[in-house]
N, C-alpha and C positions, 0 to 999 in steps of 0.2 A: 153391095159387103158392110157389114156393119161399122159406123163411124167409129167407134171406139177400138175395134180391131184394126181398122186402115190406121188410124193413130198411132199404133202400137207399132204396126208393120213400120209406118214412116219413120218413126223415131229408131225404131233398131235399124234398118238402112242409115238413116242419117249419122248414127255413132259407127257404123260398119265404114261409111265412106269418109269421115272424119278420120279414123284411127287407120287405115290403108293409105291414106295422103298423109297423113303426119309423118307416118314411118314409112315412106316410100315402098309399100310392099306389094302395091300392084303398077303396073306401066301403064302411064294415062292412056296410053293407046288403047288398053282392054277396056278401060272405061266408057271410050267413045260411045257405045251402044247406050249406054244408061245418061246421056247429056241431057235429055227433056224432062226424066224422071228425077236426078240430081238437081236440076235448076228449081223444080217444083218442091221439092223436100226439102233442099238446103238453100233457102232465100238468103239467107245471111252470109253464105259462104263466096269462096272465090270461085271462078269459071273450073268445071273438073276437067278441061284439057290442060292447067296449067301444072305444075309440078309438085308442088307443096299447098298446104293447108293453114290456115291461121294458125299460129301457136299459141296455147295458152300461156307459152313462158316467155311472150314480149314483154321487154321492160325490164327484164330481170338481169 
């Protein structure tokens, strides 16, 4: 796969993951098959099996 295309797809997935975890749109159990990929793509994220992702509203 082209490195630029791979980076774009990874960024899209990262935004998708942060969005669905921030607003609790998908049960964490449904994300379990993607744990390895999520760990690689979202290195600065918390564990995908936890219910919430870090919020950009912290400290407000």
